[in-house]
TIPAVEX-441243 format. One line per 10 residues: for each residue x, y, z of N, C-alpha, C. Coordinates in steps of 0.1 Angstrom, whole numbers, plus 5000, padded with zeros to 4 digits. Example, Ala and Ser with C-alpha at 12.3 -4.5 7.8 and 13.67 -1.06 7.14 Angstrom:
5132:4943:5078:5123:4955:5078:5132:4967:5078; 5128:4978:5071:5137:4989:5071:5129:5000:5079 $
***
This chain:
3469:8259:2506:3459:8264:2497:3446:8266:2504; 3442:8278:2504:3431:8282:2512:3417:8280:2505; 3408:8272:2513:3396:8270:2506:3387:8282:2508; 3381:8286:2498:3370:8297:2499:3361:8298:2488; 3356:8308:2482:3346:8310:2474:3352:8306:2460; 3346:8298:2453:3353:8296:2438:3353:8309:2430; 3365:8309:2423:3367:8320:2415:3357:8322:2404; 3354:8335:2400:3344:8339:2389:3352:8338:2377; 3346:8329:2367:3353:8329:2353:3347:8341:2346; 3356:8348:2342:3352:8359:2333:3348:8354:2319 $
3336:8360:2315:3331:8356:2301:3336:8365:2290; 3343:8358:2281:3350:8364:2269:3340:8365:2258; 3333:8356:2255:3325:8357:2243:3308:8355:2246; 3301:8356:2235:3287:8356:2238:3282:8342:2244; 3288:8332:2238:3285:8318:2244:3288:8316:2258; 3300:8320:2263:3305:8320:2276:3296:8328:2284; 3292:8340:2279:3281:8349:2288:3270:8343:2290; 3264:8335:2280:3250:8331:2282:3250:8318:2292; 3262:8309:2290:3263:8299:2300:3266:8302:2314; 3273:8313:2316:3275:8319:2329:3261:8324:2336 $
3253:8330:2326:3240:8336:2332:3230:8326:2337; 3231:8314:2332:3221:8304:2334:3225:8293:2345; 3237:8295:2351:3241:8286:2361:3244:8271:2356; 3248:8264:2367:3252:8250:2365:3242:8242:2358; 3230:8242:2363:3218:8234:2357:3217:8239:2342; 3218:8251:2339:3216:8256:2324:3227:8250:2318; 3239:8251:2323:3249:8244:2314:3249:8230:2311; 3244:8223:2321:3243:8208:2319:3231:8206:2308; 3220:8214:2310:3208:8213:2300:3211:8214:2286; 3219:8226:2286:3224:8229:2271:3234:8221:2264 $
3243:8217:2273:3253:8206:2267:3245:8193:2263; 3236:8190:2271:3229:8177:2269:3221:8177:2256; 3215:8187:2251:3206:8189:2239:3213:8195:2228; 3227:8200:2230:3234:8206:2220:3234:8197:2206; 3237:8184:2208:3237:8176:2196:3224:8176:2188; 3213:8177:2196:3199:8177:2189:3198:8190:2180; 3201:8201:2186:3200:8213:2179:3207:8215:2168; 3221:8210:2169:3232:8210:2157:3226:8200:2146; 3221:8189:2150:3218:8178:2141:3229:8169:2141; 3239:8170:2148:3250:8160:2146:3257:8159:2160 $
3268:8150:2161:3276:8149:2172:3287:8159:2176; 3290:8161:2187:3300:8171:2191:3315:8169:2185; 3316:8155:2182:3328:8151:2176:3328:8152:2161; 3338:8156:2156:3337:8159:2138:3339:8145:2133; 3331:8143:2122:3333:8132:2114:3323:8120:2119; 3315:8124:2130:3308:8113:2134:3292:8118:2134; 3283:8108:2129:3269:8112:2128:3262:8107:2141; 3255:8116:2147:3250:8111:2159:3237:8104:2158; 3236:8094:2165:3222:8086:2166:3210:8094:2168; 3198:8093:2163:3186:8102:2166:3182:8099:2181 $
3180:8109:2188:3177:8109:2202:3162:8109:2206; 3158:8102:2215:3143:8105:2219:3142:8106:2233; 3132:8114:2238:3131:8118:2252:3125:8106:2260; 3130:8106:2273:3125:8095:2282:3118:8100:2293; 3108:8095:2296:3098:8099:2307:3107:8099:2320; 3103:8108:2329:3110:8108:2341:3122:8118:2342; 3123:8125:2331:3136:8133:2330:3150:8127:2329; 3151:8114:2325:3162:8108:2321:3169:8112:2310; 3180:8108:2308:3190:8112:2297:3183:8106:2284; 3181:8114:2274:3174:8108:2262:3185:8096:2256 $
3178:8087:2252:3184:8076:2245:3183:8074:2231; 3193:8070:2224:3190:8068:2208:3181:8058:2205; 3173:8060:2194:3163:8051:2188:3170:8039:2185; 3162:8028:2190:3166:8015:2186:3161:8012:2170; 3170:8009:2162:3165:8007:2147:3156:7995:2148; 3144:7998:2140:3134:7986:2140:3138:7976:2129; 3135:7964:2132:3138:7953:2124:3129:7954:2112; 3133:7950:2100:3123:7950:2086:3113:7941:2089; 3102:7942:2086:3092:7931:2084:3096:7920:2077; 3092:7908:2082:3097:7896:2074:3091:7896:2062 $
3098:7893:2051:3093:7893:2037:3086:7878:2034; 3074:7880:2027:3067:7868:2024:3074:7860:2015; 3075:7847:2017:3082:7837:2006:3076:7838:1994; 3084:7838:1983:3080:7840:1970:3071:7826:1966; 3072:7816:1974:3064:7803:1970:3050:7805:1975; 3049:7814:1984:3034:7814:1989:3026:7824:1980; 3032:7831:1971:3025:7839:1962:3020:7833:1951; 3007:7830:1949:3000:7822:1939:2998:7832:1927; 3001:7827:1915:2999:7835:1902:2984:7838:1901; 2981:7850:1895:2966:7852:1893:2961:7843:1882 $
2948:7844:1882:2941:7836:1871:2946:7839:1856; 2948:7852:1853:2952:7857:1840:2966:7851:1837; 2977:7851:1848:2990:7846:1846:2989:7832:1844; 2980:7824:1851:2977:7809:1849:2973:7808:1835; 2964:7816:1829:2960:7813:1816:2970:7815:1805; 2977:7828:1806:2990:7828:1796:3002:7821:1798; 3004:7816:1812:3016:7809:1814:3013:7796:1821; 3008:7787:1815:3002:7774:1821:3015:7765:1827; 3011:7756:1836:3022:7748:1840:3025:7738:1830; 3037:7734:1831:3044:7724:1820:3036:7710:1822 $
3031:7706:1833:3026:7695:1836:3012:7696:1828; 3004:7706:1826:2990:7706:1818:2994:7708:1804; 3005:7710:1799:3007:7710:1786:3009:7697:1780; 3002:7695:1769:3003:7681:1762:3017:7678:1754; 3022:7667:1754:3036:7665:1746:3030:7658:1733; 3022:7664:1725:3019:7658:1712:3030:7659:1703; 3035:7672:1698:3044:7674:1687:3046:7689:1689; 3059:7692:1683:3062:7707:1682:3065:7709:1668; 3062:7723:1665:3064:7728:1651:3072:7740:1650; 3081:7742:1640:3088:7755:1640:3076:7766:1637 $
3080:7777:1637:3071:7790:1634:3067:7790:1619; 3076:7786:1609:3071:7786:1596:3062:7775:1593; 3063:7764:1600:3052:7755:1599:3039:7760:1602; 3039:7764:1613:3026:7770:1618:3020:7781:1608; 3029:7789:1602:3024:7799:1593:3018:7792:1582; 3024:7781:1576:3020:7774:1565:3007:7769:1567; 3004:7763:1579:2993:7756:1585:2981:7767:1583; 2985:7779:1590:2975:7788:1589:2971:7793:1575; 2980:7795:1566:2976:7797:1551:2967:7787:1545; 2970:7775:1550:2961:7765:1542:2947:7765:1548 $
2947:7766:1562:2932:7767:1567:2924:7780:1564; 2932:7791:1563:2924:7802:1557:2920:7800:1544; 2928:7794:1535:2924:7791:1521:2912:7782:1522; 2911:7771:1529:2900:7763:1531:2888:7770:1534; 2888:7777:1544:2878:7785:1550:2873:7795:1539; 2881:7801:1531:2878:7811:1522:2870:7804:1510; 2875:7793:1506:2869:7786:1494:2854:7780:1498; 2854:7776:1511:2840:7773:1518:2830:7785:1516; 2835:7795:1521:2826:7808:1522:2822:7811:1507; 2831:7810:1498:2829:7815:1483:2818:7805:1477 $
2820:7792:1479:2812:7782:1473:2796:7785:1480; 2796:7787:1493:2784:7788:1498:2777:7801:1495; 2783:7811:1494:2777:7824:1489:2774:7821:1474; 2780:7816:1464:2775:7814:1452:2763:7806:1452; 2763:7794:1459:2752:7786:1460:2739:7794:1463; 2741:7803:1474:2729:7809:1480:2727:7821:1470; 2734:7825:1462:2731:7834:1452:2721:7829:1440; 2723:7814:1439:2716:7809:1428:2702:7809:1432; 2699:7806:1446:2686:7805:1451:2683:7819:1460; 2687:7829:1454:2685:7843:1462:2670:7848:1462 $
2663:7844:1451:2649:7849:1451:2640:7841:1460; 2645:7829:1462:2637:7820:1472:2640:7827:1485; 2653:7830:1488:2657:7836:1501:2649:7849:1503; 2648:7858:1492:2640:7871:1495:2626:7868:1498; 2620:7857:1493:2607:7854:1494:2604:7850:1510; 2615:7842:1513:2614:7836:1528:2616:7848:1538; 2625:7858:1536:2627:7867:1544:2615:7877:1543; 2607:7878:1533:2596:7887:1533:2583:7882:1541; 2583:7869:1544:2572:7863:1552:2566:7869:1563; 2576:7875:1572:2570:7881:1585:2560:7892:1583 $
2560:7900:1571:2551:7910:1569:2542:7909:1554; 2545:7895:1549:2536:7895:1537:2522:7894:1539; 2518:7888:1550:2504:7886:1553:2498:7898:1558; 2505:7910:1559:2499:7922:1565:2497:7935:1553; 2498:7930:1542:2497:7939:1531:2507:7947:1526; 2519:7944:1532:2531:7953:1530:2537:7951:1515; 2540:7959:1508:2545:7959:1495:2558:7964:1494; 2567:7956:1485:2583:7963:1484:2583:7968:1471; 2593:7979:1471:2595:7985:1459:2610:7985:1455; 2612:7987:1442:2626:7988:1438:2628:8002:1434 $
2634:8011:1443:2634:8026:1440:2645:8030:1431; 2654:8022:1427:2665:8026:1418:2671:8014:1410; 2675:8016:1398:2679:8006:1390:2691:7996:1397; 2689:7984:1397:2699:7975:1402:2696:7974:1417; 2687:7978:1423:2685:7977:1438:2683:7964:1440; 2674:7958:1434:2670:7944:1439:2683:7934:1434; 2691:7937:1427:2702:7929:1422:2713:7930:1431; 2715:7941:1439:2724:7942:1450:2720:7938:1463; 2706:7938:1464:2700:7933:1475:2703:7917:1477; 2698:7911:1465:2699:7896:1465:2713:7893:1465 $
2722:7900:1461:2738:7896:1464:2741:7898:1479; 2736:7908:1485:2736:7910:1499:2731:7899:1507; 2720:7896:1504:2711:7884:1511:2720:7870:1509; 2725:7868:1497:2733:7857:1494:2746:7856:1502; 2752:7869:1505:2764:7871:1511:2762:7865:1525; 2752:7871:1533:2748:7869:1546:2746:7853:1548; 2737:7848:1540:2733:7835:1540:2743:7827:1537; 2753:7828:1528:2765:7821:1526:2774:7818:1536; 2777:7832:1544:2785:7831:1557:2779:7822:1567; 2767:7824:1569:2761:7814:1578:2761:7800:1576 $
2760:7797:1561:2761:7782:1558:2775:7777:1559; 2785:7785:1558:2799:7781:1558:2803:7782:1573; 2797:7788:1580:2803:7791:1595:2806:7778:1602; 2803:7765:1600:2805:7754:1606:2820:7749:1602; 2823:7752:1587:2835:7748:1582:2846:7759:1587; 2843:7772:1589:2851:7782:1594:2853:7779:1609; 2844:7776:1616:2848:7772:1631:2857:7760:1631; 2853:7750:1624:2863:7738:1625:2876:7741:1620; 2879:7749:1612:2893:7754:1608:2900:7761:1618; 2893:7770:1625:2898:7777:1636:2903:7769:1648 $
2893:7759:1651:2894:7751:1662:2907:7741:1660; 2908:7736:1647:2918:7726:1643:2933:7734:1644; 2931:7746:1642:2945:7753:1642:2949:7757:1657; 2939:7760:1664:2941:7765:1678:2945:7753:1687; 2937:7742:1686:2937:7731:1696:2952:7727:1699; 2961:7724:1690:2975:7721:1694:2982:7728:1705; 2977:7743:1706:2985:7750:1717:2975:7752:1730; 2967:7743:1731:2958:7743:1743:2963:7734:1753; 2960:7736:1766:2963:7726:1776:2952:7715:1777; 2954:7705:1784:2946:7694:1787:2933:7697:1791 $
2932:7707:1801:2917:7711:1807:2911:7720:1797; 2918:7728:1790:2911:7736:1780:2906:7728:1768; 2913:7717:1764:2908:7709:1755:2894:7701:1758; 2893:7699:1770:2880:7692:1776:2868:7701:1775; 2871:7714:1778:2861:7724:1776:2858:7730:1762; 2866:7727:1753:2866:7735:1740:2854:7730:1732; 2852:7716:1731:2841:7711:1723:2827:7715:1729; 2825:7715:1742:2811:7719:1746:2809:7736:1744; 2821:7742:1745:2819:7757:1743:2815:7759:1728; 2824:7752:1719:2821:7755:1704:2807:7750:1701 $
2803:7739:1703:2790:7734:1703:2778:7744:1709; 2780:7745:1721:2770:7757:1727:2770:7769:1720; 2780:7775:1716:2782:7788:1710:2775:7786:1696; 2777:7777:1688:2769:7775:1676:2753:7773:1678; 2749:7766:1688:2738:7763:1690:2729:7777:1695; 2735:7784:1703:2731:7796:1708:2729:7807:1696; 2739:7807:1688:2739:7817:1677:2727:7813:1668; 2724:7801:1663:2713:7798:1655:2700:7800:1663; 2699:7795:1675:2688:7798:1684:2684:7814:1683; 2694:7822:1685:2694:7836:1682:2687:7841:1670 $
2692:7834:1660:2687:7838:1645:2671:7833:1645; 2670:7823:1649:2654:7816:1650:2646:7827:1658; 2650:7829:1669:2643:7839:1679:2640:7852:1672; 2650:7857:1665:2648:7871:1657:2639:7869:1647; 2639:7858:1639:2630:7856:1627:2615:7852:1632; 2615:7845:1642:2601:7841:1646:2594:7850:1655; 2602:7857:1664:2595:7865:1674:2598:7879:1672; 2611:7884:1673:2616:7896:1672:2613:7905:1661; 2615:7900:1649:2614:7907:1638:2598:7907:1633; 2589:7898:1635:2576:7901:1632:2571:7910:1642 $
2573:7910:1655:2568:7918:1664:2571:7933:1662; 2585:7936:1658:2589:7950:1653:2582:7953:1642; 2581:7945:1631:2573:7951:1619:2559:7953:1621; 2552:7943:1630:2540:7945:1632:2536:7959:1637; 2543:7961:1646:2543:7974:1654:2542:7986:1645; 2553:7987:1636:2554:7997:1626:2542:7997:1616; 2538:7985:1612:2525:7985:1602:2513:7990:1610; 2510:7985:1622:2499:7989:1628:2499:8004:1634; 2511:8010:1636:2512:8024:1639:2508:8034:1628; 2512:8028:1615:2510:8036:1604:2497:8034:1597 $
2488:8023:1602:2476:8020:1597:2466:8030:1597; 2462:8033:1586:2449:8044:1584:2457:8057:1580; 2469:8059:1581:2474:8072:1578:2484:8071:1565; 2490:8061:1564:2499:8061:1551:2498:8046:1547; 2502:8043:1535:2501:8028:1529:2517:8025:1530; 2518:8013:1533:2531:8007:1535:2537:8002:1525; 2546:8011:1517:2554:8008:1506:2570:8009:1510; 2576:7997:1511:2588:7998:1517:2600:7996:1507; 2612:8000:1509:2622:7998:1499:2628:7985:1503; 2631:7977:1493:2636:7964:1495:2648:7964:1501 $
2658:7974:1496:2670:7974:1503:2671:7977:1518; 2663:7986:1520:2661:7991:1534:2655:7980:1544; 2645:7974:1538:2639:7963:1545:2648:7951:1549; 2655:7948:1539:2665:7937:1541:2678:7941:1550; 2681:7951:1551:2692:7958:1558:2686:7959:1572; 2675:7961:1575:2668:7962:1589:2667:7946:1594; 2663:7937:1585:2660:7923:1591:2673:7917:1592; 2683:7918:1584:2695:7911:1584:2703:7916:1595; 2703:7930:1599:2711:7935:1610:2705:7932:1624; 2692:7929:1623:2684:7926:1635:2687:7911:1638 $
2689:7903:1629:2690:7890:1631:2705:7886:1635; 2713:7893:1627:2728:7889:1632:2731:7896:1645; 2727:7907:1649:2729:7912:1662:2721:7904:1674; 2709:7898:1671:2704:7890:1680:2712:7876:1683; 2718:7870:1672:2726:7858:1672:2739:7860:1680; 2745:7874:1678:2758:7877:1686:2753:7878:1700; 2742:7886:1702:2738:7887:1716:2736:7874:1726; 2733:7864:1717:2731:7853:1726:2743:7845:1729; 2754:7851:1725:2767:7844:1729:2770:7849:1745; 2763:7856:1751:2767:7860:1766:2770:7850:1774 $
2762:7838:1775:2765:7827:1784:2779:7821:1782; 2781:7820:1768:2795:7814:1764:2806:7824:1770; 2807:7837:1769:2816:7844:1774:2816:7843:1790; 2806:7840:1796:2805:7839:1810:2812:7825:1814; 2809:7816:1807:2817:7803:1810:2831:7803:1809; 2835:7811:1797:2850:7811:1794:2856:7821:1806; 2849:7830:1811:2855:7838:1822:2855:7830:1834; 2845:7822:1837:2844:7813:1850:2854:7804:1850; 2856:7797:1837:2868:7785:1837:2880:7790:1839; 2884:7803:1833:2900:7808:1837:2899:7812:1850 $
2888:7815:1858:2890:7821:1871:2889:7835:1873; 2887:7842:1861:2888:7857:1861:2877:7862:1870; 2864:7856:1866:2850:7861:1873:2844:7849:1879; 2840:7850:1890:2832:7840:1898:2816:7841:1897; 2809:7830:1898:2794:7830:1899:2789:7842:1908; 2796:7842:1921:2791:7853:1929:2792:7866:1926; 2803:7869:1919:2805:7883:1913:2794:7885:1901; 2791:7875:1894:2781:7879:1882:2767:7880:1888; 2762:7872:1900:2751:7875:1905:2750:7889:1913; 2760:7893:1918:2761:7906:1925:2760:7918:1917 $
2762:7917:1903:2762:7928:1893:2749:7927:1885; 2738:7922:1892:2726:7920:1882:2718:7933:1878; 2721:7944:1888:2716:7958:1885:2722:7964:1872; 2735:7961:1872:2744:7967:1860:2739:7960:1848; 2735:7947:1850:2734:7939:1839:2719:7943:1832; 2711:7947:1841:2697:7952:1835:2699:7964:1828; 2707:7974:1833:2710:7987:1827:2719:7982:1814; 2729:7976:1814:2736:7972:1802:2729:7966:1792; 2720:7958:1795:2711:7950:1784:2703:7958:1778; 2697:7968:1785:2689:7978:1779:2695:7986:1770 $
2708:7991:1773:2716:7998:1763:2722:7990:1753; 2724:7978:1754:2729:7969:1742:2717:7967:1732; 2705:7963:1738:2693:7963:1729:2690:7976:1722; 2693:7987:1728:2690:8000:1721:2701:8001:1709; 2714:7997:1711:2724:7998:1703:2723:7988:1691; 2718:7974:1694:2719:7963:1685:2706:7964:1675; 2696:7968:1681:2683:7969:1672:2684:7981:1664; 2681:7978:1650:2683:7991:1641:2670:8001:1643; 2658:7996:1650:2647:8005:1652:2649:8012:1665; 2642:8022:1668:2641:8029:1678:2630:8029:1687 $
2621:8019:1686:2609:8018:1693:2613:8011:1706; 2607:8013:1718:2609:8006:1731:2605:7993:1730; 2595:7991:1722:2589:7977:1723:2600:7966:1717; 2606:7968:1706:2616:7959:1700:2628:7959:1709; 2634:7970:1716:2644:7969:1724:2641:7960:1737; 2629:7961:1741:2624:7953:1754:2624:7939:1750; 2619:7935:1738:2620:7922:1733:2634:7915:1732; 2644:7923:1731:2656:7920:1730:2664:7919:1744; 2661:7929:1753:2667:7931:1766:2663:7919:1774; 2650:7917:1774:2646:7904:1783:2653:7891:1780 $
2654:7887:1769:2663:7874:1767:2678:7875:1770; 2683:7887:1769:2696:7890:1772:2698:7890:1788; 2689:7894:1796:2689:7894:1810:2688:7879:1815; 2678:7873:1808:2676:7858:1811:2688:7850:1806; 2695:7852:1797:2707:7845:1792:2719:7846:1804; 2719:7860:1807:2729:7862:1816:2728:7855:1830; 2716:7855:1834:2713:7848:1848:2715:7833:1845; 2711:7829:1833:2713:7813:1830:2728:7810:1830; 2737:7820:1821:2750:7816:1822:2758:7817:1837; 2752:7826:1845:2758:7827:1857:2755:7813:1867 $
2741:7809:1865:2738:7797:1870:2747:7785:1865; 2750:7783:1852:2760:7774:1848:2773:7774:1853; 2778:7787:1856:2792:7789:1861:2792:7783:1876; 2780:7786:1883:2778:7782:1896:2780:7768:1897; 2770:7760:1888:2771:7745:1889:2786:7740:1885; 2793:7745:1875:2807:7742:1872:2816:7743:1885; 2814:7754:1892:2823:7757:1903:2818:7746:1916; 2806:7743:1917:2803:7733:1926:2807:7720:1922; 2807:7716:1910:2812:7704:1904:2828:7701:1907; 2834:7713:1904:2850:7714:1906:2853:7713:1920 $
2845:7718:1928:2849:7717:1943:2846:7703:1948; 2836:7696:1943:2834:7684:1946:2843:7674:1944; 2849:7676:1931:2859:7667:1926:2873:7670:1933; 2876:7681:1937:2887:7685:1944:2887:7678:1959; 2874:7680:1966:2871:7673:1978:2874:7658:1980 $
***
């Protein structure tokens, strides 16, 4: 066999002609990257591994599959404060007694009945002394020459009944609160039982302090402002019904507004909000207290709204300070 020039391969198709035109290097390069362009292996039925280019002109190597990140152990995940509150641990639950659902409903019916009877008796008792209550509530403006009128038949009668209703509910509030606490306390944990009595007692004290603040300071200041503003222009002849609606709504809204520290302590004890978060939101508290004072007060003058907004801000800061003290005490006990 004679050695000589290699024979020339005749290109019969477009692929063969393209390979022949680019030479040996072109053939090797095209064959090397053919699986990438086709998206698969040259062998049928096999899926080629993804290729990556290697520096220095080396043959592309398949990507090494990355190991999945290690999963955090389930035991390391602690439940949120809300989950702890809704699903307390069994060690914190008291083992006093267990009741079926129907017994709970029967107890609820009895306690609602006792609270309703207490409210009814208190309202009827206050209705007997309704005229004395009316004179007592007229005292803030009685010395300024304001006279009250009955503008329609039966207006004073319905007004006295309304006053007796509000006063009776306030008088029966301790009984109602006791029935609620007695029904709820079997389902509370040991730690919740320890904080229940101070919270209920503090809430009641703050509510009555709010009523006293409204009667002694807020209501006289607002009414004096209205009387002095209209002095010399009109005579102060007020409707008895509208006057008591103004006074009662203002007193009740002030008593409810004084519950802000109680809500803060509840949120702090459950761990939903910390004292640091409360102090950090003081700007929003100032704006919110101003808006709440504008909504709760039945009058539209800025003086009355300021008198209510200032105590709200002070109560919020005081509640945050109490939560901070409780957190410090808890950390000291744990240490």
